[in-house]
C-alpha positions as a LaTeX table, in Angstrom:
\begin{tabular}{lrrr}
\hline
Residue & $x$ (\AA) & $y$ (\AA) & $z$ (\AA) \\
\hline
Unk1 & 182.90 & 101.03 & 146.02 \\
Unk2 & 181.58 & 104.01 & 147.96 \\
Unk3 & 179.65 & 103.40 & 151.15 \\
Unk4 & 178.39 & 105.21 & 154.24 \\
Unk5 & 180.56 & 104.54 & 157.27 \\
Unk6 & 179.27 & 105.02 & 160.79 \\
Unk7 & 182.32 & 106.56 & 162.48 \\
Unk8 & 181.26 & 106.07 & 166.10 \\
Unk9 & 177.94 & 106.38 & 167.90 \\
Unk10 & 175.87 & 109.53 & 167.58 \\
Unk11 & 173.60 & 111.54 & 165.33 \\
Unk12 & 173.68 & 111.86 & 161.54 \\
Unk13 & 176.99 & 113.75 & 161.82 \\
Unk14 & 178.83 & 110.43 & 162.48 \\
Unk15 & 177.99 & 109.21 & 158.97 \\
Unk16 & 180.56 & 109.79 & 156.24 \\
Unk17 & 181.03 & 108.70 & 152.64 \\
Unk18 & 184.20 & 106.66 & 152.13 \\
Unk19 & 185.55 & 104.02 & 149.74 \\
Unk20 & 186.35 & 100.36 & 150.28 \\
Unk21 & 186.26 & 96.95 & 148.56 \\
Unk22 & 182.91 & 95.55 & 147.44 \\
Unk23 & 181.57 & 92.49 & 149.30 \\
Unk24 & 181.99 & 89.01 & 147.86 \\
Unk25 & 178.85 & 86.86 & 147.61 \\
Unk26 & 178.98 & 83.41 & 149.20 \\
Unk27 & 177.13 & 80.35 & 147.84 \\
Unk28 & 173.41 & 81.08 & 147.82 \\
Unk29 & 173.94 & 84.85 & 147.86 \\
Unk30 & 173.71 & 87.50 & 145.15 \\
Unk31 & 175.65 & 90.72 & 144.68 \\
Unk32 & 173.37 & 93.71 & 144.15 \\
Unk33 & 174.34 & 97.02 & 142.61 \\
Unk34 & 172.36 & 99.32 & 144.90 \\
Unk35 & 170.32 & 102.15 & 143.41 \\
Unk36 & 168.26 & 103.02 & 146.51 \\
Unk37 & 168.24 & 102.04 & 150.17 \\
Unk38 & 165.51 & 102.18 & 152.79 \\
Unk39 & 166.04 & 103.85 & 156.16 \\
Unk40 & 164.67 & 101.90 & 159.12 \\
Unk41 & 164.59 & 102.34 & 162.89 \\
Unk42 & 167.23 & 99.60 & 163.43 \\
Unk43 & 169.61 & 101.65 & 161.24 \\
Unk44 & 169.08 & 104.68 & 163.45 \\
Unk45 & 169.48 & 102.73 & 166.68 \\
Unk46 & 172.62 & 101.05 & 165.33 \\
Unk47 & 174.02 & 104.45 & 164.39 \\
Unk48 & 173.37 & 105.57 & 167.97 \\
Unk49 & 175.46 & 102.64 & 169.24 \\
Unk50 & 172.53 & 100.79 & 170.83 \\
Unk51 & 172.03 & 97.94 & 168.37 \\
Unk52 & 175.17 & 96.08 & 167.26 \\
Unk53 & 174.96 & 94.13 & 164.00 \\
Unk54 & 174.51 & 90.37 & 164.47 \\
Unk55 & 177.60 & 88.14 & 164.20 \\
Unk56 & 178.75 & 87.81 & 160.60 \\
Unk57 & 176.63 & 90.71 & 159.32 \\
Unk58 & 178.11 & 93.71 & 157.56 \\
Unk59 & 179.01 & 96.61 & 159.87 \\
Unk60 & 177.63 & 98.95 & 157.19 \\
Unk61 & 174.12 & 100.23 & 157.93 \\
Unk62 & 171.12 & 99.42 & 155.75 \\
Unk63 & 168.63 & 96.54 & 155.85 \\
Unk64 & 166.73 & 96.97 & 152.59 \\
Unk65 & 167.71 & 97.97 & 149.08 \\
Unk66 & 166.58 & 98.10 & 145.48 \\
Unk67 & 168.91 & 97.64 & 142.55 \\
Unk68 & 170.12 & 95.12 & 139.99 \\
Unk69 & 171.65 & 91.69 & 140.52 \\
Unk70 & 175.16 & 91.99 & 139.07 \\
Unk71 & 175.24 & 88.47 & 137.60 \\
Unk72 & 171.85 & 88.61 & 135.84 \\
Unk73 & 170.75 & 92.26 & 135.59 \\
Unk74 & 167.45 & 91.43 & 137.32 \\
Unk75 & 165.76 & 94.41 & 139.00 \\
Unk76 & 165.13 & 93.46 & 142.62 \\
Unk77 & 164.29 & 94.83 & 146.03 \\
Unk78 & 165.79 & 92.89 & 148.88 \\
Unk79 & 166.06 & 92.44 & 152.61 \\
Unk80 & 169.76 & 92.45 & 153.46 \\
Unk81 & 171.68 & 91.55 & 156.66 \\
Unk82 & 173.31 & 94.97 & 156.75 \\
Unk83 & 175.39 & 96.67 & 154.09 \\
Unk84 & 172.62 & 98.51 & 152.26 \\
Unk85 & 174.15 & 102.01 & 152.51 \\
Unk86 & 176.68 & 101.15 & 149.81 \\
Unk87 & 177.06 & 100.91 & 146.06 \\
Unk88 & 177.10 & 97.10 & 146.32 \\
Unk89 & 175.76 & 94.67 & 148.90 \\
Unk90 & 175.14 & 90.94 & 149.25 \\
Unk91 & 172.11 & 89.04 & 150.48 \\
Unk92 & 170.68 & 85.52 & 150.25 \\
Unk93 & 168.97 & 85.01 & 146.91 \\
Unk94 & 165.77 & 84.03 & 148.74 \\
Unk95 & 165.61 & 87.55 & 150.26 \\
Unk96 & 165.05 & 89.16 & 146.85 \\
Unk97 & 161.77 & 90.14 & 145.24 \\
Unk98 & 161.22 & 91.50 & 141.72 \\
Unk99 & 160.67 & 95.27 & 141.68 \\
Unk100 & 156.88 & 95.66 & 141.30 \\
Unk101 & 155.81 & 97.08 & 137.96 \\
Unk102 & 155.21 & 100.81 & 138.09 \\
Unk103 & 157.37 & 101.48 & 141.15 \\
Unk104 & 160.59 & 103.46 & 141.13 \\
Unk105 & 163.71 & 102.03 & 142.73 \\
Unk106 & 163.28 & 104.50 & 145.58 \\
Unk107 & 159.75 & 103.25 & 146.21 \\
Unk108 & 160.76 & 99.61 & 145.89 \\
Unk109 & 163.55 & 100.05 & 148.45 \\
Unk110 & 160.89 & 100.74 & 151.09 \\
Unk111 & 159.07 & 97.43 & 150.55 \\
Unk112 & 161.16 & 94.50 & 151.88 \\
Unk113 & 161.47 & 95.21 & 155.61 \\
Unk114 & 157.77 & 95.74 & 156.29 \\
Unk115 & 156.40 & 93.24 & 153.77 \\
Unk116 & 158.69 & 90.40 & 154.84 \\
Unk117 & 157.93 & 91.17 & 158.50 \\
Unk118 & 154.17 & 91.24 & 158.02 \\
Unk119 & 154.10 & 88.20 & 155.75 \\
Unk120 & 156.19 & 86.10 & 158.16 \\
Unk121 & 154.34 & 87.11 & 161.33 \\
Unk122 & 150.76 & 87.52 & 160.16 \\
Unk123 & 150.46 & 84.87 & 157.47 \\
Unk124 & 153.19 & 82.26 & 157.98 \\
Unk125 & 153.22 & 82.24 & 161.79 \\
Unk126 & 149.77 & 83.67 & 162.58 \\
Unk127 & 148.01 & 81.87 & 159.74 \\
Unk128 & 145.57 & 84.69 & 158.90 \\
Unk129 & 142.95 & 83.53 & 156.41 \\
Unk130 & 140.17 & 85.08 & 154.38 \\
Unk131 & 137.04 & 85.73 & 156.44 \\
Unk132 & 138.88 & 86.14 & 159.75 \\
Unk133 & 139.00 & 89.35 & 161.79 \\
Unk134 & 142.34 & 91.07 & 162.26 \\
Unk135 & 143.35 & 93.94 & 164.57 \\
Unk136 & 146.27 & 96.22 & 163.71 \\
Unk137 & 147.54 & 98.47 & 166.50 \\
Unk138 & 149.32 & 101.61 & 165.28 \\
Unk139 & 147.76 & 101.39 & 161.86 \\
Unk140 & 149.70 & 104.31 & 160.36 \\
Unk141 & 153.16 & 102.93 & 161.21 \\
Unk142 & 155.19 & 101.29 & 158.45 \\
Unk143 & 154.26 & 97.81 & 159.69 \\
Unk144 & 150.68 & 98.91 & 160.34 \\
Unk145 & 150.01 & 100.31 & 156.87 \\
Unk146 & 151.46 & 97.18 & 155.29 \\
Unk147 & 149.48 & 94.86 & 157.57 \\
Unk148 & 146.21 & 96.62 & 156.78 \\
Unk149 & 146.77 & 96.40 & 153.03 \\
Unk150 & 147.90 & 92.76 & 152.98 \\
Unk151 & 145.18 & 91.55 & 155.36 \\
Unk152 & 142.52 & 93.32 & 153.31 \\
Unk153 & 143.95 & 92.00 & 150.03 \\
Unk154 & 143.75 & 88.44 & 151.39 \\
Unk155 & 140.14 & 88.77 & 152.47 \\
Unk156 & 140.27 & 89.51 & 156.20 \\
Unk157 & 138.03 & 91.99 & 158.02 \\
Unk158 & 140.50 & 94.58 & 159.29 \\
Unk159 & 140.24 & 96.74 & 162.40 \\
Unk160 & 142.86 & 99.25 & 163.40 \\
Unk161 & 143.80 & 101.67 & 166.16 \\
Unk162 & 145.54 & 105.00 & 165.72 \\
Unk163 & 146.20 & 108.09 & 167.80 \\
Unk164 & 144.14 & 110.72 & 165.96 \\
Unk165 & 141.04 & 111.05 & 163.80 \\
Unk166 & 143.20 & 111.93 & 160.78 \\
Unk167 & 145.25 & 108.78 & 161.25 \\
Unk168 & 142.09 & 106.72 & 161.61 \\
Unk169 & 140.81 & 108.06 & 158.31 \\
Unk170 & 144.16 & 107.17 & 156.71 \\
Unk171 & 143.80 & 103.60 & 158.00 \\
Unk172 & 140.34 & 103.35 & 156.47 \\
Unk173 & 141.61 & 104.68 & 153.14 \\
Unk174 & 144.22 & 101.90 & 153.20 \\
Unk175 & 141.51 & 99.28 & 153.70 \\
Unk176 & 140.63 & 99.06 & 157.40 \\
Unk177 & 136.93 & 98.33 & 157.85 \\
Unk178 & 136.97 & 100.30 & 161.11 \\
Unk179 & 139.65 & 102.45 & 162.74 \\
Unk180 & 139.43 & 103.58 & 166.37 \\
Unk181 & 141.11 & 106.60 & 167.93 \\
Unk182 & 142.51 & 104.98 & 171.07 \\
Unk183 & 143.11 & 108.38 & 172.69 \\
Unk184 & 139.38 & 109.12 & 172.71 \\
Unk185 & 137.70 & 105.71 & 172.72 \\
Unk186 & 138.08 & 102.37 & 174.49 \\
Unk187 & 139.15 & 100.30 & 171.50 \\
Unk188 & 138.33 & 96.96 & 173.20 \\
Unk189 & 134.78 & 98.06 & 173.92 \\
Unk190 & 134.36 & 99.51 & 170.43 \\
Unk191 & 135.64 & 96.34 & 168.79 \\
Unk192 & 133.41 & 94.08 & 170.87 \\
Unk193 & 130.46 & 96.14 & 169.69 \\
Unk194 & 131.58 & 96.04 & 166.06 \\
Unk195 & 132.09 & 92.27 & 166.13 \\
Unk196 & 128.70 & 91.63 & 167.82 \\
Unk197 & 127.03 & 93.84 & 165.25 \\
Unk198 & 128.76 & 92.03 & 162.38 \\
Unk199 & 127.86 & 88.58 & 163.73 \\
Unk200 & 124.19 & 89.42 & 164.34 \\
Unk201 & 123.69 & 91.38 & 161.09 \\
\hline
\end{tabular}
């Protein structure tokens, strides 16, 4: 298969396309023929030599992909433990999601990292429920935009902070009930006022 090798630490110039053997799935894993891969900050930091892959993970960059499961032909997007910048990669079967209807493979490849992260932290660990209030700092980041949309979809009242008026408007278009420009306003004071107003309304 072809894959992107990181030939030393540095900028994009250290990346090169080479060939090597495809990975072999272990029990509980699936082999995916990759059609698109997401690019995440950990990939960049790893390329810079500041974030080594965890023990047992592929040295090839790439933490999220979209493609087809070789054994079944199922269209999936998946969170992978490295190896996404390649024609084939492996990941635990439980890390795969069906490609949402209407999305291209390129769009689907940008879903797993943020959606798994938000779902695990906000819903599984944090236990967010309908009717609760939820604050998202940095609402226009990848995690922030996902958190706003999921929290709103599951019935929470969503507040957000962002660093400009344009970004605040983007947060509100995504579903935030109120977005606060933290560079110009004291977000804690503004939120206290918003919550008091909501409770007494």
